[in-house]
N, C-alpha and C positions, 0 to 999 in steps of 0.2 A: 555119584562120585563124591568122595570125601574132599574136604577143604584143602588138604595137603596136596592132593593130586591136581586140583584146580589151580592152586598157586604155582606149582611146578610147571604146569602146562602154559600158564600165562607168562612165566619167566622165560620159558623156552621160546615162545612166540616172540617176545620182545627181543630176545637175543638174536633170533633169526632175522627179524626186521632190521636190527642194527647192523648186522653183518651185511645184509643185502644193500643197505644204504651206503655203507662204506665202500662196497664194491662198485656201486654206481657213480660215486662222486667223480672219479676221473673222466667218465664218459659224459657227464652232465656239465662239467666245467666250461667247455666251449659253448654249450647251448645256453646255460643260465648266465654265464659271465663271459661275454665275447672276449677272446684273447686277441690283443692287437700287438703284433710283433713289429718292432722298429728295426728296420734294416740299417746296417752300418755301411755307408758307401766308402769307396777308396778315397784317401785324402787327396786334395788338390794342392800341389806345391807351386810356390812362386817366389821370385826374387823381389825385394822391396828396398828402394832407396827411401829411407825414413824422411829425408828432407822434402821429398815430393809427395809421399803418401803411398800406400799400398793398394793395389787393385788387381783383381783377377776375375776372369769370366770362366764359368763352368757350365755344364749341361743344365739348362733351365734357369740360370741366374748369374749374378755377379756379387762380389763382396769387395768393399772398400774399407780400409783401416787407416785411421789417422792417430798418431801418437804425439802428444805435446807434453813437454818440450821435445823437439826432434833429437836433441843430444842424448836423451834417455839417461840422465844421471842415476847412478846406483843409489838405492835406499831413499829415493825421493818420489813423491807422488807423480804419477803419469796420467794425464787425462786421455782416455781412450774413447774413440768414436768409431762405430761400425755402421756402415750403410749396406743393407742387403736388398737387392733388387731381384724380383722374379720368384722369390721364395717366401712363403708365409711361415715364419719361425715361431715356435712356441717357447723356445729357450735359446739364449745366446750367451756364450761365455768366451773369455779370452784368457790364455795362459802363456806365460813366458817360460821358455826352457832353453838351456844352453845347447847348442848344436852338438858339441863334442863332449859336454859334461852336463848331464841333467842336474838341475839345481833344486828340484822339488818344491817349486812355488805353487801356491794355491791358485786355482782358476778364479778369475774375476767374473762374477755373474753380472751381465749387462742388463740395464733397465731400458725399457722402451722409452724413446724420447721424441716420438712423432713419426708421421709418415706422409708421403706425398705420392699420389698415384700408386705405382707398384713398388715404391722404395720405402723401406722401413729403417729408421735410425735408432741405434742403441748406444747408450753411454755408460761409462764406468770409470773407476780409478784403480790403477794397479801400480806395481813397481817391480823393478828388477833388483836382484841382490848383488852384493859386492863379491867379486871373485878374487881371492888373494893369490891364486895360482896364475891366472891368465888375464892380464889387463886389456887384451884385445879379444875378449870373449865374443864369439858370434852367437847372437841370440835369435831364437825362432819365436814367432808369435803364432800360436795355434788358436784359430777362431773356430769354435765348436757350435754348429747350428743344428738344432733339433726341430724337426717338424712332426706332424702326426704319423708319418710313414717312415721317416729315415733320419739318420744323423749324418751330417756332412761336416768334415773337418777341412779347413783351409789353413795351410801352413805357409807363413811368410818368413823367408830368411831375411833378417833385418840388416841392412848396410847403413851404418851410421858414420861413414867416413867423411861425408860432406857436411855433417851437422856440426 
């Protein structure tokens, strides 16, 4: 067999192996690299008197949110504290949105600040924006909790009338 035929045969063999490899990749993906799907659970909704603090129980745990100062002045730093009981979170964030008018604020990534038994505390600093249209804006605090298996969102409707 001459050299040209040998090179053509090798090139054809390499191409066939490459095509076979490309066809096998989708089937090997779950085997070589286990795919972990994170389930999104339905949100838990709760009323919150900010002067007292926010608290809600849901299947498997509870979430407490404290915002300081309770008057929640616009465009000023707000100290946020989240305590999660019964759930081991890998990521926690809080975002403020207008109930009737989304304001597009960035979520605050909370940092772990300690734990006691089955409770884990997270802290961060956020703020609400100024609304020139509605000085009685109703704010929602969305606490997003991500675990290895699921993402749970707890939504508190914030009442600041007593603050």
